[in-house]
C-alpha positions, 0 to 999 in steps of 0.5 A: 650232914657234916662228916668231918672228924673235928679231932683232925683240926682241933685239940680238945680238953674237957671243961672242968668242972664238968657242967650240969647236964641240964644246963650245957654251956654254948660258945664258939670254942665249946664242943660236945662229945657224945659218950655213946659214939665218941663223935664231937659236934660244935655247940653252935653249928652253922652247917648240919651235923649229927653224931652217929648214934643220933644223940647230938644233932644241930644246924643254924647255930643250935644243937639238940641233945637227946641224952645230955647225961651222955655228953662231955663238954670240950673246949677246942683249940686249933692245932 
């Protein structure tokens, strides 16, 4: 699993207005922050990654969200 803290590489800002949890957007600059463990995961990860509590898991360009109501969609820009 990916063990890189993406906050060291990107500046994140919440997407406003907050998207509907039932239809989370995906994109190259969109990331999901787990509100349970505060880990940030790409919305289109190409290497295996997961948050600490298991709410977010992904690889192969797809992210699985167990509890979408506990996710904040963030836009990331390189520092």
